[in-house]
N, C-alpha and C positions, 0 to 999 in steps of 0.2 A: 442778478440783472434776472430778470423776468425771462423766460425759459423761452416763449414767444419770440419777442427782439434778434437773433440769431438770427431768425427766415425773413428779419426786412432787412438785414444786410447780403439778404443777399437779391436775386432780381434773379426767380427762373425763367433764364428765355431756350431753355432746351425743357420742357416737361415731359418729351413724352421718357427721352435718356435717360433724364437724372429718374423717374420710376423706372425703369428698366438695372439703370446702376441700383439707389436705391432695393429692392425686390434680390438678387442674385448678394449684395451683402450683404440684407435678413438669410437669407436662406444658407447662408457660405458661414454661416455665425453662429448657426442650430450648434456642429455642435464647431466645441471649442478648438481655442489656437496650437496647438501647440512651438512650443520653440523648438527646434533639434536639437540636442544639446552632445551627441553624438559626435559631430566633428563640428568644429569650429564655418566653415563659409560656408557658398550656396553658391550656384555657379546661373547664367541667364541662360543655358537649353536648361540642365534639370533638372534642377530646383530656389530655380524661379522665382515660386511665389511658397518658400516657406521659408523663417528666417530661421538661425539663429543668433542661442544666445550671450555668443563672441559681438555678432554683425548689430543685433537689440545695444548691446551694453555701448557699442566704437557708436553707433550712431547713433543712436541719444531716440531710435525708434521704438515706440508703441505700444505692442505688439495687439494687446488689444485693438488694433486701429490695421492688423493682420491684409485682412480680406477689403476693409475700409479701400486702401495704398493700390489692390495690389490688382482691382481694378477701376481707383478713379487715375492709376497712369496708363490701364487695358484702354479705357474712357477714351487717352486726350493719344495713346498712338490709334484710334484706331477712328477720330479725326480727322488721324493726319495722311492717316492709309498708309501708315507700317503693316500696322497689323487688320486679318479680316475677323475680330473678334464675333461676338453677342455685340460688338454698336457699333458692327458696320455697318446698317442699317436705318444705322438714324445721323451718316453723316454728309448729306445735308445738313439735318436739321440744325445737325455742332457749329458748323461752317457759318454752316449763315446766324447761327443763335454769338456762334466767337468767333468775329473773324475777325482781331486786333490776334489771337491769338494759330491762325493759321495759315502759314506763307512761304505753301505751295504743300502739292502731292507729294507726301516725305519726308516734307523739307525737319525736321525734328532740333524745336530750341528749344535748351535749357529753362527758360526764365517761360519758358511759352508754356513748357510742363509746369512746372510750377503755379501759376498764374492758374494756369487753366483747372489741377489740381482743387481751389483754393476756392476761385468763385464754380464749378460750378461742379463738386465736390462737395463741395461743404468740407474741405480734411484742414488743419490744423496747418497753417501755415510752418512752421519748422514741421511740423511733421513730414509732409510734402516735401523740403528741405531735403529733407537724412532718407526722405526714399527714394528719390531723380540720384540723389552722387549714390545711393548703396547700389540704384539701376545703373550710376556706369561705372561702377568703382565692378564689377559683375562681370558688364562687358570687355571691362582689361583687362581682367585674368582667364578669361576664358575667350583673349585670342576675338575676339571681334569684332572690333575696333583701337585705332591703335593710343590714342592718348584720355585718361578721363575728360572734362568740362566742368572746372570748376563752379561755383555754385555761381552764379550771380550777384554782384553785389549789392545790389540793390534791397535780396535778399539782406544777406549775411548784413548788411548795415540798418535794417528794420528787423526785425528779426533776431538780432542776437545781441 
């Protein structure tokens, strides 16, 4: 496949936010990603942006994509108003660009998080699914939510 063909699959609906995203990922990738080996689990509050060897194996997450996954998910959470981080200044632009992925201020939808990471951040679908599932498990382990949401059926049927 021609390397430029991948760009055709994605319509740049939010170019300023995407540029910010790419710059953050590129800056983070200047340092090698270190897979944590001295403990097996991360939590949703202090170590959410790291990955252990156990988590990478269990969820099937490619550690080389860690920074891209972290920022892609952060970008979705900023768009829906759950967090106020590097992407909050793009909130209006993102909501206008991806109205089908915005259900309301503070409303997190698992399928929208995955689709946003794929469409807006160009993440591989399997990696986006794995990351969102890992985030949900982290939140349950950290007592931030009561129940983990299952991966949406369309995602499992389409990509596994």
